[in-house]
Each structure stands twice: as C-alpha cells, then as structure tokens.
C-alpha positions in Angstrom: -20.0 26.9 51.4 -22.7 25.7 53.1 -23.9 27.2 56.6 -26.2 25.4 58.3 -27.8 25.8 62.0 -27.1 23.1 64.5 -30.8 21.9 65.0 -30.8 21.4 61.2 -28.0 19.3 61.5 -29.5 17.1 64.3 -32.3 16.8 63.0 -30.9 15.3 59.7 -28.8 13.2 62.1 -31.8 11.8 63.9 -33.4 11.0 61.0 -30.8 9.0 59.8 -30.3 7.3 63.2 -34.3 6.6 62.9 -34.1 5.0 59.2 -31.0 3.0 59.6 -30.4 0.5 58.4 -31.9 2.1 55.6 -31.2 5.0 54.0 -32.6 8.4 55.2 -33.2 11.2 52.9 -35.1 14.5 52.9 -35.1 18.5 51.7 -34.1 21.5 53.9 -36.2 24.5 52.1 -35.3 28.1 52.2 -36.1 30.9 50.5 -36.0 31.3 46.7 -32.6 33.3 45.8 -31.0 32.5 48.8 -28.4 30.2 50.7 -30.3 30.0 53.7 -31.5 26.3 54.8 -34.9 27.0 57.1 -37.4 24.6 57.0 -36.6 20.8 57.8 -38.5 18.3 55.5 -37.9 14.7 56.3 -39.2 12.3 53.2 -39.8 8.8 52.5 -37.4 6.6 50.9 -39.5 4.7 49.0 -36.7 2.2 47.9 -36.7 1.4 51.5 -33.4 0.2 51.1 -29.5 0.6 52.9 -28.0 1.1 49.6 -29.8 3.6 47.7 -32.6 6.2 48.2 -35.7 7.8 46.1 -38.0 10.4 46.9 -41.9 9.1 47.2 -42.6 10.8 44.3 -46.2 11.8 45.5 -44.5 13.4 48.5 -41.9 15.0 46.5 -45.0 16.4 44.0 -46.7 17.8 47.5 -43.0 19.6 48.7 -42.5 21.1 45.3 -46.0 22.6 45.4 -45.2 23.7 49.0 -42.3 25.2 47.7 -43.5 26.7 45.0 -46.5 28.7 47.2 -44.1 29.5 49.9 -41.4 30.9 47.2 -38.8 28.4 48.9 -36.6 26.4 46.6 -34.4 23.0 48.1 -31.0 24.7 49.5 -30.3 21.1 51.2 -31.0 17.7 49.8 -29.5 15.1 52.2 -29.4 11.1 52.6 -27.4 9.0 54.5 -25.1 6.0 53.7 -25.4 3.5 56.2 -22.5 1.2 55.3 -19.9 3.4 53.8 -18.6 6.6 53.9 -20.4 10.0 53.6 -19.5 10.5 49.7 -21.7 10.3 47.1 -22.1 7.2 45.0 -22.4 7.1 41.3 -26.2 6.7 41.5 -26.1 9.5 43.6 -24.0 11.9 41.3 -26.4 10.7 38.4 -29.8 11.1 40.1 -28.2 15.0 41.2 -31.1 17.2 39.7 -30.7 20.5 41.0 -27.6 22.4 40.5 -27.8 25.1 43.0 -28.5 22.9 46.3 -26.0 21.5 48.7 -26.0 17.6 48.5 -25.7 16.6 52.5 -24.5 13.6 53.0 -24.3 11.7 56.8 -22.7 8.2 57.3 -24.3 6.0 60.0 -22.0 2.9 59.6 -20.7 3.8 62.9 -22.8 3.8 65.8 -21.5 5.9 68.3 -20.2 8.8 65.4 -21.5 10.1 62.5 -19.9 11.6 59.3 -21.3 14.8 58.2 -20.4 16.1 54.5 -21.5 18.5 51.9 -21.1 18.8 47.9 -22.7 20.5 45.0 -23.1 18.0 42.1 -23.0 19.7 38.6 -23.7 17.6 35.6 -22.6 14.3 37.6 -19.7 16.1 38.8 -18.8 16.2 42.7 -17.3 19.0 44.2 -16.8 18.7 48.2 -17.5 22.2 50.2 -16.9 23.2 53.2 -19.6 23.1 56.0 -20.0 25.6 58.9 -22.5 24.6 61.6 -23.9 27.9 63.3 -25.2 27.9 66.9 
C-alpha cells in the first residue's frame, strides 16, 4: 500500500496538468529503507511526448547523486497519461527499473478530474496497490 501526503498528491497532479498535453514525470524521494515519500522532485520529460516519458539523463544522474548523498531512495516514481487511463503501458512496465518503488500514474485525459493510481512493477509484472492519502 502506498501511504502519501495529500500535498504530494496535489504536487504530482499539478505537475501533470502543467505539462499536459505531454506526459509529466518525476520522483518522490524518501529515506533509504523506508517506505515514506517525502521530497518531491519534478523531472523534465526529455521525450516531450504525449505518449511516452523519459527522464533527462543528466538530471537523473544529478538526482541519484543527491539521493545517495542524503541517504535517500526513489520511493515513488510518477508519470502521467494524457489520453488514457492511469494504467502502466507495456513500455512503462518494461522500463520500470526500481523494484522497491511505487509507480504512480495520473491520468489527465479529463480536464475536470484526474485518476491517481499506484502499482508495484517487478520484472515487468504489474500489480496495482491501494493508495491511502494522508491529510
């Protein structure tokens, strides 16, 4: 189960809305060995695509160095889907490289609402998990 503060959910959704019609992407870092998402880090989608996301390699390298220096890990890896439901595509599953992370998807296909879902993805196998939003 993903337990996440409402302010972090709001930041993810706001980022997804800002980058629409392209997919947004980013990370929420937390202490190594914990399951607590704490530090919101929006990333640049270097693909600049409405159907695919890719972290900018330089920005990703810098983030991972920061996380190492701060004893952090990627607790949540998020991205948006702009025209489809919040379910990982085959490509999303194949590029998921952090087996301990929660993979959050937000659908921005409806301009008046959003869909927010979380998954575990290990060896391209997708398992949806409950989300508890904490106030």
